N, C-alpha and C positions, 0 to 999 in steps of 0.2 A: 178772073174772077170781076164782074162789072161793079163800077163805082163811079156814081154821079160827081159831077163837078162838086167840090168843097171849098167853102170859106172858112180858115182857121183866123181866128182873132186870139191874139196875145192878152189874157186878162190880166196878168201879171209877170215879171220876168225876174223879180228878185230873190234872194235867199231867204232863209227863214227869219232872219232879223228886219227884212225889207230895207230898202234904201230910199231916203235916208234913215240912217240907224239911230236909235236913241241917244241922245247925250254926244254924238258925234260931230265934230266941226272940220273934218277933211275937206279938200276940196270937191270931193265928188257927194258929199252930204250936203255942202252948202249950195251944191249948182243950182242955178236958175234954170237950166236947160229941162225941158219936160220930159227929154228921154234918160234922165239920170234920177227919176223917180219911180221907184219900182215896186208895186205891189208882190206879194206872195204868187209864187210861180203857177200857173192853170192857163189851159186854153179852153176855148169854145169850138167846137168843131160843127159845121152845119152845110147841110145841103138843102134843097128847097123844101124838103117836107120832114126832116129830122134834126133834133139839136141835140148833144152830146156836149158835155162838161166832163173835162179830166182834173179831177180834185176840187177841192170845196174848202178853199183856204180861210185863213181867219179874216180875210178882206172879201169872203165871199157875195156878202151882202153888197157891199158897194160896188164891186166886180158887175154885178147883175144890173143895178142900177144904171152905172154909167154907160153901159153898151144897151140899155133899153130892153134886156132880153125878156120876153114874156110868155116863152114856151119852152119846156126841157123835157125831152123824152127819156134821158138815162144819165147816170153819174158813173164815171169810171174813176176808181181809186188806186193812185200807183203804189202806195205804202202808206203806213199808219202813223208817220212823223205828224206832230201836232200841226207844223203849217202846210199840211196838205188836206187835214181833215177837218180842223176846228170850226170850219163855218157850215158844217153839215145841217145844223139844226134850220138854218134859213132855208132849207128845202120846203119846209111846210108851206110857204107862199105858193109855191108850184102846184101843191097839193090841194090847197084851198080854191086855186082858180080852175085847174084843170080837174078837178073832183076824181082823183084817182091816186093810188099809191106810186113812188117813185121808184124804178128799178135801181139798186146801187150795185155795179159788179165789181167785187175784190177778191184777192186770194183768202185764203184761209187764215192766215196771220192777221191781214188787216180786218176781217171780219170780227176775229175775236177782239182785236183791240176796239172797234166801233161798238160793240156789244158792251164792252166795259165802260168806256169812255162817254158813251151815250145810253146809258144803261135805262134810262126812263122812256127811251123810244120802244125798247123792246121788252118792257116791262108786261107781265099778264094782265095786269089792270092798269090801262092807260090814262092819263091825265087829259081832259079835252084841248084839243088844240095843239097836240105836239106832232112831230112829222110822222108821216104815214111811208115807211120804206119797205122794201121787200130786196134783200139781200141776195143776191146771184152770183154763183159760182163762175169763174172765168175759165172756160174750155182752153184746151192746148191747141186745138184746129180753130181756123177762122170763123167767126160767126157773125151774125148781121143784127144791128140795132137799125130798126126800120129800113131804110135803103142805103146803110152806110156798112160797107165791111170791116170788121175790127180783128186785127191779128195782135194776140200777146206775145210780147217779148220779155224773157227773163233777164234781168241785169243784176248787178252785184253794187250794192251800197255799203262798202267795206264787207261785212259778213250778213248782211239783211237781205233777201231777195225783193227786188223792186220791180214793178211791171212797166216797161214802156210798151207803145201801142203803135200799131201802124194801120193806117187809114187809106185804101188804095195805094197811091204812090208815095203818101206823105207819112212820115214816121216822127214819133215824138218821143224822148227818151229825156228824163231827168234823174236827179239824185244818183248818179252810176260813178264808178271809178274803175269798172272792169265788165266785160262782155264777153261770154265764151263763144267759140268759133260755131258753134251750131246756132245759136241766137243771131250771130252776126249775119248768117245766110238769110234770115228774115227780114234784114233790114236792106240787103241787097237789091238793087234794082230801083229803090226809092227815087224820085224826083228832088223830094225836099226831106231835109233830116234837121230836126230841133234836137238839141243836144246840151247838156249842162256843161258850164264852164265857169266853175266859181271864180277864179282868180288867177294871177301868173305864177303865184309860188305853187307848190306842190302841196296837196292836201289828202288826209288819210281816207276820206269816202267820197270825194268828188273828183272828176275829171279839171286839171287846171286847163289853161286857155290852150297851152301847147299840145297836152295830151289831146284835146276836142279837135284841135286842127289836124293832128296826125291821123286820128280816126276817121275823120271824114275823108281824106285823101286816100286811107286805105281802102273804105268801101268805095271809093269813086263815087260819091254822091254829087250832082253838080251844084246842088245850091244847099247851103247851110245856114241856120239861124243859131246863135248861143243864147242859152238862157239860164236860170237859176244863178243869177249874177250877184256877187257882193260889192259892197263900195272898195274893196282892194282891188278888184280889177281896173279900176280907173275910169275917167271920163268916158262917155261913151263916144263922143266924136272923136277923141286921139286914139282909143283903141282900134275903132272902125279903120282908121288909116294904117292900121298895121296888119290888117287881114288879107290872106290872098284873094284872089278873084272868085266871086261866087260865096264867100262868106260874108256872113253878118253879125253883128250884135243887136239882137232883138231888142223891143222896147215895149213898153205898155200900148195897149190897143193897137198896135202893129197888126195889119191883117196881110194874109197871103192867100191865094187861090189856086187851087188845084184845077187840071184839068180832066173830064171824064176818061175813064179807062175801060177798056173791056177784059182785060186780063193782065195776071200779073206776070 
């Protein structure tokens, strides 16, 4: 499948509380290093003609402003937790300037949560100025958004199904602690993998750093970036020194670029 070169921007790389965490005075939360300041996790995927955001976090408005994003073609939602959907209302700015509805792709579980959380968006009689959203199902087979191919990858966040996404040779997975073998096959062959690595200690519903490293090595992905990071992981620069070659702790506003591919 053809995929044009892509630019991926890490809009946020933090866990649900963000970093620094409110009321915390640990060395990470008081760090002056910009790489230790983390908004909630989200990415922007761009080709020359198409822009897609994965998740609309509570920080979505600020994330769009600080990246200077003025065009959005679609939104992909990984799952219905608040730190991944709370900023959906700010889609209305794109509605206003683009003069069209925004396609929001999500699984059935997430669509139901969005309809409940943002009931006013989907009301029969709509208040003027609210977001204009078209909910779209996510097919099991690869599909296209503009010129960007998208493949959904089902992972598990304890007992909740969460969607990761592969764009060409770039794969993004957040909020997971288990991936079934048939879904791992969808990741195989990726050149870049982004994977959640919450902290060093084991967690009930997220990969910890050791588990994330092991999975990257199992899948033989040459370059990996860890995201959805808590203050418990440690200082960015210190943890970076501990990582195997080709693995990185991602940070807010970091960008990676993929090459054009003709087939998977």
